[in-house]
N, C-alpha and C positions, 0 to 999 in steps of 0.2 A: 283294798276296798274297806272303808270304815263300816262298822256295824250300825248303820243308820236305820231307824224304824219310824215310819209315819203312822200315827194313830188317828183315825177319823171316827169320832164318837160323840153323839150329842148328849149322852148322859154323862154330865161332868164328873159326878162322883166315881162312876165306873171308869171313865176315861183317865182321870188323874191317878186312880189306883193302878191301872195298867202302866201308865207312864212312870210312876214311882217304882213299880216292880222291875220293869225292864231296864230302867236307868241304873238300879242297883246291881243288875247283871252285866253292866259294862256297855250297854247300848247307848247310842246317841239318839235320844227320842225327841221327836217333834209331834206336838199334839194340837189338832184342830177340831172344831166342833161343828163344821158345816161343809157341804159339798162345794160351796163358793170359795171358802178358804183353801180347801184341798185343790180345787181347780187352779187357783192363783199360784199356789206353790209348785204344782207339777207342770202345768201347761205353760204358764207365763214365766215363772222364775226358773223353770227347768231343774227343779230339785228332783234328783233321781235316787231315792233310797232303795236299797236292794229288797226291802220287805215293806209292804203296806198292809196294815191291819184295819179293816173298815167295817163299821156297822152298815148293813145293807140299806135300811130305810132311814133317812134323815129328814127333818122338816122341810128342807129346801130341795130335795131331790133324792134320786136313787143312785147308790154307789155303782150299780151295773152300767148305768148310762155314762158315768165318769170313766169307768174301766174301758168301755167301748171307745171313748174319745182318746184315752191314753194309748190303747192298742193301735188305733188308726195313725197316731203320731209316732209309732214304733219306739215308744219310751220303755226301757226295760224295767223290770221289777216283778217280784212275786206277790200276788194279792191273796190275802186270807179274808174271807167275808164272814161276818157274824150276823145272825138274825134271830129275832125273838119268835118268829113264826115261819118255819121253813115251808117252802112250796116246791113241787116238782118242777114247774116251769122255770122258776128262778134258779134252781140248782142246775138245771140243764143249760140255761143261758150262761150262768157263771162259768161252767166247765167249758162251754163252747168258746167263750171269750178268753180262756186260758187262765182262769183263777186256779190257784194251787189247791185250795180247800174251801169248804162251805160248811160252817159250824153253827149249830143252834145254841142260843143262850138258854139257860146258864151253862157255860162251858167250864169244866174244872181247870184251874190255873195251871196245874201240872201238864195237862194234855195240851193246852194252848201254848205253853212254853215249848213243848216238843215240836209242835207244828211250826212255830216261828223259827226255831233253829233249823228244822228241815228246809224251810223256805230260804233261809240264808245260804245253805249249801247249794240249793238249786240255783239261786241267783248268781252265786259265785261261778258255778259251772257255765251258766249261760253267758256271763261276761267274758270268761276265758274263750268260749267259742266265738263270741263277737270280736274279741281282740285278734284271734287267729284268722278270722275271715278278713279283718281289716288289713292284717299283714299280707295275706295272699293278694288282696286287691292292690296293695302297693307294689307287690312283686310282679303282677301281671297287668300293668296299665297298657293302653293302646300303643303307647310309645315303645313298648318292648318288642314290637314288630319293627326291627331296625332297618334303616336304609333311607337314602335321600334320592334314589333314582326315580324317574317319573312313574314307572310301573309300580314301584313300592309305595310311593306317595298315594297313588290312586287306590291301591289295595288297602292301605292303612285308613284312608278316608272312608272307604266302604265298610271296613271293620267298625270304625267309630260310629257311623250312621246306624248300622245294624244293632250295635250294642245299646243304643239309646231307646230302641223300641221293644215292646214286650212280645217278641215273636214266639210262635209255638214250636216251630221246627225249622231246621236249616240243614243244607247239604254242603259240605266242604269238599271240593275236588282238588286234584293236583297229584303230582308224582310222589313216589315214596321219598320221605325225608324233607319235604318242603316246609314243614312246620304246622301241620294241621292240628296237632295236639296243642301247640302253643296258642294258636288262634282260638281254639275252643275254650281254653282257660281264660283268655282275654275277654271273650264274649260273655262268659259267665261272671267273672269277677268285676267286670266293668258295667254290668247291666243291672236291671231291677231285681234279679234273683240272687244277687251276690251274697245275701244273708243266708240263703238256702244251701243245701249240700250239692256238690258236684261229684257224680259217680262216673268213672271211666271204665269202659269195657272194650277189650280187643276181641272182636267176634272170631278172628282167625286163630286165636290162641286156645280156644276151648272146644272140645268135641261137642257134637250136637246135643246129646242128652244132658251133659253138664251145663251147657249154655242155657238150655231151657230152664233147668232148676235154678241157676244163678239169676236169670232175668226175672222170672215170675215167682220164685220162692216155692216152698213146699211145707206141708204139714208133716208131723211125725207119722211114720208108717206109710207115707205116700209111695215109697219104693224101697227096695232092699238097701239098708244102710242109712235110711232117713230116720235118725233117732230122736230128732227134735224139730221144732218149728224153725224155719229159716226165712227171713225177710229177703226177698229178691232185690235186685238192683233197681227195678222200677219203683218198688215200694220205698227203698232207701232214698231214692232221689225225689221223693214227694216235696213239692214246693221248691224244687231246685232244678238241676240240669243233669240229663243222662247223655253222656258222650259215647256213641257207638262207633268205634273205629273199625275199619275194614268191614263195613256192613255188607258189602257184596258177597262175603263168604258165608252169610247166614243162610241156612236151609230154607226152602220155600215154605214149609209148614210152619216154621217159627216166624217167618215174615207175616204169615196170615194172623197168627196170634198177636204179634206186636201191633199190627194194623188195628185189630179189634180193640186193644187197650187204648191206643191213641184216639180212636174214634169215640169210644164209649166213656173214656176216662175212668174205667173200672177194670180191675184185674182179679183173677181168682188164682190163689196159690195151688200148686199141684196137690191133689188129694183133699182139697177144701170144697165145701159146698157154699161158702160165703164169699160174695164179691166185695172188694174193697175199693173205695174211691181214691184215685190218685191224680195229682196235678203235677205233671212232668213236662218240662221242655226238652226236646230231643235235638241234639246236634249229631248228625251222621257224617262220616267221612269215609272216603274210599279212593285208592289210587287207580281203580278200574273206571272205565267209562260206563256209568250206570245206565245211560240211555241205550248203549249198545247191548248191555246185559238184559235190559227190558225187551229189546227187539229179538234177542236170542232166546227169550223165554226163561232166563236164569234169574230174573229179579221181577217181583210183582210190580206191574205198572201202577196199581192203585196205591201201594205203599210208597212207591217213588214219588207220585204226585202229592201224597199226603206229607211227605218229608220236605219236598221241594218248595216250601213256602218262600224261602230265600235260597239262593245258590251263590257260593263264593268260591271261585277258582283261584288257587294260589299259584303264582309264577314259579318256574324252576329257577335255581340259582344261576344257571348259565345265561338267563335273560336279564339278570340284574347284577352283573359282575362288578359294576361301579360301587355297589353297596359293600363290597369286601373290605374297603378301608374303614368302614364303621363296624361291621360285624366281627372282623378278626380281633381288633383291640378289645372289644367287649368280651369275646370268648377267652382271650388270653388273661384278662383280669379275673374272669370266673375261675379258670383252672389254676391261676396263681393262688387265689384264695383257698381253693380246695386242697391243693397239694403243697402249699408253702413255697411255691416257685417264685422266681424274681425276674421273669422275662418282661422287659419294658421296651426294648428296641426291636422294631420289625423292619428289616432292610427292604429297600425298594425291589430287590431281586425276588423276594418272597411274593410280593403282589404280582410281579410280572409272570412268575411261574403259575400262580393261582389263576390269573386271567387267561393263561394259555391252555387251561384245563377245562373240560366240559362238565365236570361234577355230576356224574350219573346218579350218585347217592345224595346230591343236593346238600342242604345245611347239615343233615345228619353226618354225612361223610366229612364235611368241613370240620365239624366238632371233633371227630376222631383225629383228624390231622393236627388240629391245634392242641388237643390233649396230649397226643404223642410228643409233639415238639416241646411243650412246656415240661413234661416229665423228664425228657432226655436232654434238656438244655444244660450246658456247663456254666453259663454265665447269664447275663441279662439280655443276650441277643437271641432272637428267634432262630433256631438252627435249621437252615435251609436243607441240610443233608438228610434230615429226618422227615421231610415232607412226603417223600416216596410217591411222587406223582409222575410215574413213567420216567424216572431219572432225569427230570427237567425237560423232557421233550414233549411237545404238544401231541396228544394222542391222535391217531388217525380216526376218521369216522367209523371205520369198522371196529377199531379197538374200543371206542367209547360208546358205541350204540347199544351194545348188549352181548348176547351169546353168539357163538360162532362155531363152525365145524372145521376141524383140522384133520383131514384123513379119517381115521377111525376114532378120533377123539372129539369130545364136545367140550367147549370152553364156556363155563357158566359164571357170570360175575357174582361175587359174594360181597358186594358193596352196598347192598340194600336197594339196588335199582330193580330187582326182580323179586316178586313174591314167590312163595313155595309152589303155589299152584301154577304160576307162570313157568317156572322151571320144569315142573312135571309135564305140562302141556307141550313145551318146546322139545323135551326129550322124546316124547311119544310121537309128535308130528315128524321129527327128524327120522326116527326109526321107521315110520311108515313110508316116508318118501324114499328112503334108501332101499326099502324092500319092495318097492312098486305097489305099496298099499296091500301087501299080503300080510294079513293079521297073524297067520301062523309063523311066518318068518320073522316078523317084527317082535312077536312075543318071545320067540327063541332067542333073538338077539338081546332082548331086555331081561331075560331070565325069569319070565313070569308066565302065567297061563293065558290061553286065549280068552277065557271068560273075564279074567281081570282086565285084560287089555280092552276088550269090547266095552266093558263098563266105563273105563277111562275115556275111550273114544266118544261114547255117547255123552259123558259128563262135559267134555270140553268142546263138543260139537265139531269134531274133526271129520268132515265129510270127504268121501272119496271123490276126486275130480271127475267131472262128467266126461265120458269118452267122446273124442272128436268124431263127428260123422264124416264118412268119405265124401269126396266131392260128387256133385250130381253127375250121374252117368258113368261113374267109375265102377269097375268090376272088383275093386279092392274091398273086401269085407271089413266092417268095423271091428274094433278090438273085442275079443271074446274072452270071458273069464276062464282061467285055468281050472282044470278038473281038480287040482289040488288046492286051489285058492278058495278058502272058506271065509273070505274077508268081506262079505257083503255087509258094509258097516252099519246099515240101518236094521239088519235082520236080527232075529233072536230076541229073547226077553232080556231086560236089564238085570244084570247079576249084581248082587250086593257085595261081591268080592272087591277088595281094595288093597292098595299097597300097604 
């Protein structure tokens, strides 16, 4: 970037002195004496100097009006404004429009030079950020959701239409590994907020207290260990996008606080008395059925309806297997570039075996298969022996559907098709069923306490089956609880104990 400087000054003696001084310092200086000339150079000729030094009041207009037009056109550049009579209203407006500094005449030349060089550094940083944002936009076009099957084309068309509108919130649904994060990045980088930040948060990866601090921020001393001010994710995503992955794992009290921020567009850091304005677009994703979570009382209905301005459900890979012939070569090229591999030939037998598999881990599992094959290939042929998809046999429905019980053993898939809470719920439900819903026996089998198990039962809504009433007129009494069975699942207070 050249050190270009545009000077707008109607006092020709002062203006030419400034032009002579900065030209001697190596700047490429352009000097104009009116707002009309400056408007022609910036808005019509698209001259984009990194620094603009402007007198505030000129005979044909106010520099603040020109600055407002320039900002509306999203033309970059750092503005330094000079005035012979400073006013509070003008200074406030100048800072609101993004002017770097507001100086009163006469201004010492040494100080003005420092401000101009600071403006150049700021402009350089802004242009780097803009370049990085453009690179990300090229990396995440709508076309990066690959495939030519009908269901994929329909999904891609929906992504394109949503990306074009300034939506405030969106829910992305779909199984684990279908590409919800990719679609969120496409929507951000292809939409009107592409110039703003995108902050990604996995709600399942952070404990409740840490998630609250990370989302809303905190002031120094807000809690033990809070040594300084921290800007939360919501504040960092101002004028951009906040992607909340696995939002179904967020605790109910945090859902309430999030809803308040989204409704009021204001947040308060932990330990702060001051509310801050935030302009954030939220994309929420979950592999859970949020509607069912709402019905079960595990997700706030008002937050769900606030987020569900648009809903986009992504299809699993098993429903678009014909896309494999486009997805696999793209992944092979990606991992070739990463690892220095040279795989270029993909035998037909590879596609046949892939199409015979149900892909419980979806595209995430496919990426692992391709990465493994590229890393272990001996030549330029995709090695079928390293696919490891059931040794080439199509899995049975029981094998591909998820967890199973084999005698006294549980088989839990580790391919990304089950979340941690789903595994936990399945283990507890199985133990309860095998013990006849006797909490004491189930707790003993799991090596935990009754209080801990009761807490998990209530958390996952594992209700005891209703006893079957005896037929009318029968002398057979209904099932009676054992005197040793303390497993009334709804009884007792909720314990804070957990695994």
